[in-house]
C-alpha positions in Angstrom: -155.5 13.6 -130.8 -154.7 16.7 -133.0 -153.1 16.0 -136.4 -150.2 18.5 -136.6 -149.2 19.9 -140.1 -146.3 22.2 -141.0 -147.0 25.2 -143.2 -144.7 27.7 -144.9 -145.9 31.0 -146.3 -142.9 32.0 -148.4 -139.9 30.2 -149.8 -137.1 29.6 -147.1 -139.5 31.0 -144.5 -140.3 29.8 -141.0 -142.6 26.7 -140.6 -145.8 27.3 -138.7 -147.8 24.5 -137.2 -151.5 24.1 -137.5 -154.1 21.5 -136.6 -155.2 19.7 -139.8 -158.5 18.5 -138.3 -160.0 15.9 -140.6 -158.7 17.4 -143.9 -156.9 15.0 -146.2 -153.6 17.1 -146.6 -150.5 15.9 -148.4 -147.0 17.4 -148.5 -146.8 20.0 -151.3 -150.5 21.0 -151.2 -152.0 24.4 -150.4 -154.4 25.4 -147.5 -156.0 28.5 -146.2 -155.2 29.5 -142.6 -155.4 32.5 -140.4 -152.2 34.3 -139.4 -151.4 37.5 -137.6 -151.9 39.5 -140.8 -155.2 38.0 -141.9 -156.2 35.1 -144.1 -153.3 33.7 -146.1 -152.6 30.8 -148.4 -149.7 28.6 -147.2 -147.9 25.6 -148.7 -147.8 22.3 -146.7 -144.2 21.2 -146.2 -144.8 18.6 -143.4 -147.7 16.2 -143.7 -149.7 15.2 -140.5 -148.1 11.8 -140.3 -144.6 13.2 -140.8 -144.6 15.4 -137.7 -142.6 13.8 -134.9 -142.4 16.6 -132.4 -143.5 20.3 -132.2 -141.1 22.3 -130.0 -142.6 25.8 -131.1 -146.0 25.4 -129.4 -148.2 23.0 -127.6 -150.9 21.0 -129.3 -153.8 22.7 -127.5 -152.7 26.1 -128.8 -152.6 25.2 -132.4 -154.8 27.1 -134.8 -157.0 24.9 -137.1 -156.7 24.7 -140.9 -159.7 26.5 -142.4 -159.9 24.6 -145.6 -157.9 23.2 -148.4 -157.0 25.9 -150.9 -158.9 25.8 -154.2 -157.8 27.0 -157.6 -159.7 30.3 -156.9 -157.7 30.8 -153.7 -154.4 30.2 -155.5 -155.3 32.7 -158.2 -156.5 35.3 -155.7 -153.1 34.9 -153.8 -151.3 35.6 -156.9 -153.4 38.6 -157.6 -152.8 40.0 -154.1 -149.0 39.5 -154.7 -149.1 41.7 -157.8 -151.2 44.3 -155.9 -148.6 44.3 -153.1 -145.8 45.2 -155.6 -147.8 48.2 -156.8 -148.4 49.3 -153.2 -144.7 49.0 -152.4 -143.9 51.4 -155.4 -146.5 53.9 -154.1 -145.0 53.8 -150.6 -141.5 54.5 -152.0 -142.7 57.4 -153.9 -144.5 58.9 -150.8 -141.3 58.3 -148.6 -139.3 60.3 -151.1 -141.9 63.1 -151.1 -142.0 63.3 -147.3 -138.1 63.0 -147.2 -138.2 60.2 -144.6 -134.9 58.3 -143.7 -136.4 54.8 -144.3 -136.6 52.2 -147.0 -139.4 49.8 -147.8 -138.1 46.3 -148.5 -141.2 44.4 -149.3 -145.0 44.2 -148.6 -147.9 41.7 -148.8 -151.7 41.7 -148.8 -153.9 39.2 -147.0 -156.1 36.9 -149.0 -159.1 39.4 -148.7 -157.1 42.4 -149.7 -158.1 44.3 -146.5 -154.7 44.6 -144.9 -151.4 45.6 -146.2 -148.2 44.8 -144.3 -144.9 46.6 -145.3 -141.5 45.8 -144.0 -138.9 48.7 -143.8 -135.4 49.4 -142.5 -134.1 52.7 -141.0 -131.0 53.6 -139.1 -132.9 56.1 -136.8 -136.3 56.5 -135.4 -138.9 57.8 -137.9 -142.4 59.3 -137.5 -144.2 57.6 -140.3 -147.8 58.4 -139.1 -148.5 60.5 -142.1 -147.1 58.0 -144.4 -149.5 55.3 -143.0 -152.5 57.7 -143.3 -151.9 58.7 -146.8 -150.9 55.2 -148.1 -154.0 53.6 -146.4 -156.2 56.2 -148.2 -154.6 55.6 -151.7 -154.7 51.7 -151.6 -157.9 51.3 -149.7 -156.7 48.9 -147.1 -155.4 49.0 -143.5 -151.6 49.6 -143.5 -149.2 48.1 -141.0 -145.4 48.9 -141.1 -142.9 46.6 -139.5 -139.2 47.3 -139.0 -136.7 44.6 -139.9 -133.0 44.2 -139.8 -130.4 44.3 -142.7 -130.4 40.5 -143.3 -134.2 40.3 -143.2 -134.3 43.0 -145.8 -132.0 41.0 -148.1 -134.1 37.9 -147.5 -137.3 39.7 -148.4 -135.9 41.6 -151.4 -134.0 38.6 -152.9 -131.3 38.8 -155.5 -127.9 37.4 -156.7 -124.6 37.8 -154.9 -121.1 38.0 -156.1 -120.9 34.2 -156.4 -123.4 34.3 -159.2 -126.0 32.3 -157.2 -129.3 33.3 -155.7 -129.0 34.5 -152.1 -128.9 31.5 -149.7 -131.2 33.2 -147.2 -133.9 33.6 -149.9 -133.5 30.2 -151.5 -133.1 27.7 -148.7 -131.8 29.1 -145.4 -134.6 29.4 -142.7 -132.4 30.8 -139.9 -129.5 33.3 -139.9 -126.3 31.7 -138.4 -124.0 33.6 -136.1 -120.9 34.8 -138.2 -117.6 36.3 -136.8 -114.5 37.6 -138.2 -112.6 34.8 -136.6 -114.2 32.4 -139.2 -112.8 34.4 -142.1 -109.3 34.4 -140.4 -109.4 30.6 -139.9 -110.0 30.2 -143.6 -107.2 32.5 -144.7 -109.7 35.0 -146.3 -109.0 38.9 -146.4 -110.1 40.6 -143.2 -111.4 43.5 -145.1 -115.1 43.6 -144.3 -116.0 45.0 -147.7 -114.7 41.9 -149.4 -116.3 39.4 -147.2 -119.7 41.1 -146.8 -122.8 40.2 -148.7 -125.5 42.5 -150.2 -127.0 43.0 -146.7 -123.8 44.6 -145.6 -123.0 41.8 -143.0 -120.5 39.0 -143.2 -121.3 36.2 -145.6 -123.4 33.4 -144.1 -121.5 31.0 -146.1 -118.4 31.6 -143.9 -120.1 29.1 -141.5 -120.5 26.3 -144.1 -116.9 25.1 -144.1 -115.6 26.6 -140.9 -115.7 23.3 -139.0 -113.8 21.5 -141.7 -111.1 24.2 -141.9 -110.8 24.3 -138.1 -110.4 20.4 -137.9 -107.9 20.3 -140.7 -105.8 23.2 -139.4 -105.5 21.5 -136.0 -103.5 18.7 -137.6 -101.2 21.0 -139.7 -98.3 23.1 -138.7 -98.6 26.9 -138.8 -97.2 29.1 -141.6 -93.6 30.0 -140.9 -92.9 26.9 -138.7 -89.6 25.0 -139.2 -89.9 21.2 -139.7 -87.6 18.3 -139.9 -88.3 16.2 -142.9 -86.5 13.2 -144.5 -85.1 15.7 -147.1 -83.8 18.0 -144.5 -84.9 21.0 -142.7 -88.0 22.9 -144.2 -90.1 25.9 -143.6 -93.8 26.1 -144.1 -94.6 28.8 -146.6 -98.4 28.2 -147.1 -101.3 25.9 -146.9 -103.8 25.0 -149.5 -106.9 24.0 -147.8 -108.9 23.2 -151.0 -106.2 20.6 -152.2 -105.2 19.7 -148.6 -101.6 20.4 -149.4 -98.8 22.0 -147.3 -96.2 24.0 -149.2 -92.6 23.7 -147.9 -89.3 25.4 -148.7 -86.3 23.1 -148.3 -83.5 25.2 -146.7 -80.6 22.8 -147.8 -81.6 22.2 -151.4 -83.3 25.7 -151.8 -86.3 24.1 -153.5 -90.1 24.3 -153.1 -92.0 21.1 -152.2 -95.7 20.2 -151.6 -96.7 17.6 -149.0 -100.2 16.1 -148.6 -101.9 16.9 -145.4 -102.4 13.2 -144.7 -98.6 13.0 -144.0 -99.1 15.4 -141.1 -101.6 13.2 -139.2 -101.1 12.4 -135.5 -99.7 15.9 -134.9 -96.8 16.0 -137.3 -96.6 12.1 -137.2 -93.5 10.0 -137.8 -91.9 11.3 -141.0 -92.2 15.1 -140.3 -91.5 16.7 -136.9 -91.2 20.2 -135.6 -87.7 21.6 -135.4 -88.4 22.6 -131.8 -88.8 19.0 -130.9 -85.6 18.0 -132.6 -83.5 20.7 -130.9 -85.1 20.2 -127.5 -84.8 16.4 -127.3 -82.5 15.0 -129.9 -80.0 17.9 -129.7 -79.3 17.1 -126.0 -78.3 13.4 -126.8 -74.6 12.9 -127.6 -73.9 10.6 -130.5 -72.4 7.2 -129.8 -69.1 8.2 -131.5 -68.6 11.1 -129.1 -69.3 8.8 -126.1 -66.8 6.3 -127.2 -64.1 9.0 -127.7 -64.6 10.2 -124.1 -64.0 6.7 -122.7 -60.4 5.8 -121.5 -58.5 3.4 -123.7 -56.3 1.9 -121.0 -55.9 1.9 -117.2 -53.6 4.4 -115.5 -50.2 3.1 -114.3 -49.8 2.0 -110.7 -48.6 4.6 -108.2 -45.1 4.1 -106.9 -44.6 2.3 -103.6 -47.5 -0.2 -104.2 -47.1 -3.8 -105.3 -49.7 -6.3 -106.5 -49.6 -9.8 -105.1 -50.5 -12.7 -107.3 -54.0 -14.2 -106.8 -54.0 -17.8 -105.8 -57.1 -19.0 -104.0 -59.3 -16.0 -104.9 -58.3 -15.9 -108.6 -61.9 -15.8 -109.5 -62.8 -12.9 -107.2 -62.6 -9.4 -108.3 -59.8 -7.6 -106.5 -58.8 -3.9 -106.3 -55.8 -2.0 -104.8 -57.7 -1.3 -101.6 -58.7 -5.0 -100.9 -55.4 -6.7 -101.4 -54.7 -9.3 -98.6 -51.5 -8.6 -96.7 -49.6 -10.6 -94.1 -48.6 -9.6 -90.6 -45.1 -10.1 -89.2 -46.5 -13.2 -87.3 -47.6 -14.9 -90.5 -51.3 -14.3 -90.0 -53.6 -12.4 -92.4 -55.5 -9.3 -91.7 -58.5 -7.7 -93.1 -57.9 -5.2 -95.9 -57.7 -1.6 -94.8 -57.8 1.6 -96.9 -54.5 3.0 -97.6 -53.6 6.6 -97.4 -52.4 8.2 -100.6 -48.7 8.9 -100.6 -47.3 11.8 -102.5 -45.4 10.9 -105.6 -41.7 11.7 -105.1 -39.3 12.5 -107.9 -36.8 9.7 -108.6 -33.3 10.2 -107.0 -30.3 9.5 -109.1 -28.0 6.7 -107.7 -25.1 7.8 -105.6 -21.8 6.0 -105.7 -20.9 4.6 -102.2 -18.1 2.8 -100.5 -18.6 -0.8 -99.3 -18.8 0.4 -95.7 -21.2 3.2 -96.4 -23.2 0.9 -98.6 -23.7 -1.7 -95.7 -24.7 1.0 -93.3 -27.0 2.7 -95.8 -28.6 -0.7 -96.7 -29.5 -1.3 -93.0 -31.0 2.2 -92.6 -33.0 1.8 -95.7 -34.4 -1.6 -94.4 -35.4 0.0 -91.1 -37.2 2.8 -93.0 -39.1 0.2 -95.1 -40.2 -1.6 -91.9 -41.4 1.6 -90.4 -43.4 2.5 -93.5 -44.8 -1.1 -93.7 -46.1 -0.8 -90.2 -47.8 2.5 -90.9 -49.5 0.9 -93.9 -51.0 -2.0 -92.0 -48.0 -4.0 -90.7 -46.5 -5.1 -94.0 -42.9 -5.0 -93.2 -39.7 -6.7 -93.8 -38.8 -7.9 -90.2 -38.7 -11.3 -88.9 -41.6 -13.6 -89.6 -42.7 -11.3 -92.4 -42.4 -11.3 -96.1 -39.5 -9.1 -97.3 -40.3 -6.7 -100.0 -38.1 -6.1 -102.9 -35.9 -3.1 -102.7 -37.3 0.0 -104.3 -35.8 1.1 -107.5 -35.1 4.6 -106.0 
């Protein structure tokens, strides 16, 4: 079974896997291996007993480690590194002399000094065949030019950015993350590309470091300009300080600025602070209890004229209404309650002085009219066998 070991050729570079064979190799040591560009000295970053899985290549395709690097190999590698710097300077001079639209970023020699690999960038296609011929003659080695992107150029060149720290891609980042302008907008940064771009001319890779934290925190906070209902009254969100996790509010009633911790906005504007849209939509449609009591009647309406209420005897404990009053027939029997037709309210008629003869005749005619009205309302009349009604006050 092969003993896989992870080797890196430059700081923050990609890890390549080799077969350690029977060599005693520890993490941090140096070995000599064969790469695409010749023999090189690499640093062991993953020891054979630390490799769990190798997803880049299969075990049967791994190249073997040639030998453990000696002190002479390490010194020779340092010498080739200095020679590569001199070769890069010569290449830049020749590019200026030939007026080629390209820029050399970096270069390196193999351990034997027989092959020189240079990395360049260019916006257009360039014919550099004359450059390769002349540079190969001057340095006495085979020359290979490889085109790289802007981020790779910054990684190979190295340097310090506006933050005052060494470039992340050159110091510890092995891969370039995908960065978008949306990440800068989510963190309330200026959307001017010149202010959020690094030395490579692309968006800062560090925009991805805290993006998930900003996105999670913003999801629990209101937007700038939103109106909120707080215990101190209605307030407007004027800003959010993500570093301190504080929301800045303007109290409209007291005309004062206030700061609320983001933890008070948990559970989507929680219990103490709510959006004004929620208050207006739900609580605004509910009438206060005082208004509901004012709209309730304080007493029952007076009875309509022409209707009487009989005292309850047997069914005193039963609810009764004007439509369910028990009435008697002329024969003394009881009948079921029937709905009564509403009678129009007539204005009172002033009493008229009558003679005794006219009064007796008028009294008889009034009794007959009452009996006819009683029969029309269900048989409650004042005839024989019936219960006479008191004379009307009209």
